[in-house]
N, C-alpha and C positions, 0 to 999 in steps of 0.2 A: 180203762180208756173209753171216753164217750164215743158213741157211734157218729159217723160223718153225717148221718141224717138227723141227729139229735138237735133239739133247740139249742141255740147259743154255741154251737160247735164251730162256727166260723171265727176266723181271727180278725174279721172286719166287724165293727160295731159303730153305727152312725150316732149322731148327737142326740137324737130323739130318745127319750127314756123308754126302757123296755117294760112291756106289760102294764103301762099306766092307764090305758083306756080299754083294755081287753085282757082276758086271761088266756086267750089262745092266739092272739096276734102280738108279736113282739114289738114291732114298731108300727103303730096304728096308722098314722098319717102318711108315713113312707110307703105303706102298703096300699092304702086306698087311692093315693095319688097316681098309681099306675093305671087308673081308668083311662087316662089320657091316651095310652097306647091302644086300648081297645076301641077308642073313637077314631084314632089316627088311621088305622089300616083300612077300614071300610070307607072312610072319607076320601082317602087317596084313590081307591078303586072306583068309587062312584063318580067323583068329579073329573077324573082323567080317563073316563070310559072310552073316549074316542081313540086315545092312544092304546088302550087295552085291546081294542078291536084290531089294531094293526100289529102291535108287539105285546102280546099278552103275557108272555113268560117272564120277562124282567119284573114288571110291577106286581104280578101275582106272587112271585117268589119273594120279593123284598117285603111286600105287605104281610105275607104269611110269617116271615121271620120277625118282623116288627111285632106282630101279635105274640109270637113266642117270647120276645123280649119282655113284653108286658106280663105274660104268664109267669115266667121264671123270676122276674124281678118281684112280682107279688109274692111268690113262694119264698124267695130269699128273705124279704123284709118281714114276712109273716113269722118265719122260723129262725132267721139268722143262723142257718145251718151251713156247714161246709159244702155240702152238695148244692144247696141253693145258691151260694156264692159263685161256685164254678159254673152252674147252669146259667146264671144271670150274665156273667162275663163272657162265657163262650157263645151265648146266643148273640150278643153284640158283635163279637169277633166274626161269626159266620154271616151275620147280616151285612156287615161292612165288606166281607170277602165276596159275597154274591153280588152286592151292588157294584163293586169294582169290576167284577168279572163281566157283568152285562153292560155297564155304562161307562167304563173308562174309555176315553176317546182314543181311537186308533192312532191319531196324530202324535200321542204321547207314549206309545209303546216303546219299550227298549229296542235297540237295533237288532238284537238277537231274536226278537219276536216278530214273526212274519204275518201272523193272522190271529183272529179272535180265538180260534181253537187252541193255539199254542199259549195264548194269554190265559185261557181257562185252566190249562195244566199248570202254568206258573202260579196262578192264584191259589189253585187247589193244594199244590204241594206246600206253598208258603203257609197256608192256613192250617194244614194238618201239622206241620212242624211247630207253628205257634201254639196250636192247641195243646200239644204235649209239653211244650215249654211252660205253659201257663200253670202247670201243676207244681212247678218248682218253687215259685214264690207268688201265690195267688194274690196277696195284698198289693202286689206291685202291678197287677194286670190293668187295674182301672186307670192308672196314670198313663200306661202305654196306649190304651184305647183312646183316651182323650187326646193324646198327642197326634193321632191320625187326623184329627180335625184340622190341624194346621196345614197338612198337605192338601186336604179338600178345599180349604180357603185359598191356598196358592193356585190350585187349578181353576177355581172360580174367578180369581183375579185375571188369570191368563185368558180365559174365555170372554170375560167382560171387556177386555181391551179390543176384542174383534167384533163386539156387538154394539149396535147403535140404538137399540130399542130402549127407550127410557123406562118403560114398565119393567123390563128385565133388571135394569140397574136398581130400580126401587125395590124390587122383590129381593134381590141380593142383599141390599142394605138392611131390609127388614130381617132377613135370615141371620145376618151377622149380629144384629141387635139382640134378637132372641137367644142366639148362641152365647153371646157375651154375658147376658143376664143369667143364663143357665150355668155356664162354667163358673161365674162369680158365686152363684149360690152353692155349687158343688164344693168349691175351694173353701168358701166361708164356713160351710158346715164341717169340713174336714179339719181346718186349722184354727178356727176361732170358736170352737165348741164351748170353751169355758165362758166366753162372753155371752153367747146365746143362752146358756144355762143360767147364768147370773141374772138375766132379765126375763127368764122363763119363756123363751121363744126358740126352742131348738128344732125348728121345722124346715130349715133351708134345703135339706136333701129332698123333701117332698116338693118344694118349689122347682128343684132341678128336674124332676120327672115331667112336670107340666111344661116348663120352659123349653126343655130339649125336644119335647113332642111338638111344640109350637114351631120351633126352629126347623124340624124335619118337615112340617106341613108346608114350609116355604122352600126347603132345600130340594125335596123330591120333584116338584114341578119345574124347578130351575134345572135340575139334571135332565129331566124329560125333555125340556125345551132344547137343550144342547144335543141330546141324543137324537132327536128328530132331525136336527140340522146335519148331523154326521151320518146317521144310519138310514134315514128316510128322506133323501133329497128331493123326492117327487112331491113331498108335502111341505107346506109352510106352517110352522108352529105359530100360534097366537096365544098370548097370555090374557086370560080372563079372570074376573074376580067374582066369588060367591059371597053373599047373595046378590050384590050389585056394586057397581063402581062408586056409588054415592054413599055407601055405608062407611063409617069411620074405621071399623075393624072388619077386614075382609080375609077370605081364604083364596089364594091363587090356584089356578089350574090351567092346563094347556088344552087348547082345541086345535084341530087340524083343518086348515083350509083345503078345498078340493084340490087333488093332485093336478099339476099342469103337465102338459105334454113335453116330453124330452125330445130334443133335436137329434 
């Protein structure tokens, strides 16, 4: 029986051919495309540094876990090992859990949850149980994790109904566009592999890595914007674009206007 650390011991194998471009990297383009996560984390921290000065813990935690996602995804696609698969999927699960724990609006807490501390416990217990359940059928984990995106889209829609800032609406639309392109690439690689191999272009999972990172580059500032509204009412969040508003492709981030006096 092969070791769970062995190359190709995972039950998941993406469309890209194995060892076609390297003798030590199983899926070459799926591996190197994870560089997008290594750029994403420092970019979020640098651009949203005003938010970090006021609420450092959430963004530092999430950025560190996104970096772990990049590391474990690189390891998984490099080896296609069973351990790599689980580390890849569980790092995503725990990133989502931490993001929900810190940023889930209190207005949407279940009635039985009275404060953020209780919600931390609920998120932690749920995540631990989900972690153990993920060992039962690892190939099914990716589908479950992708389904969480629909709940996040629902929450975004709820918040946008209460927001009149056109910039926020445009950023949300851009986030959804990048996410739609990403999930289309993921599904296409999974279910239309024969077609891509027939035309010698089986690289859509590598597109997924880059596109989902782009989506997160818009999603995180959007979440931060709403978090400031809920958790830091003495500050007014303002959406800015890097490098400038005039560029055709920009990266959004949140600045904080000076606190105003409370009555």
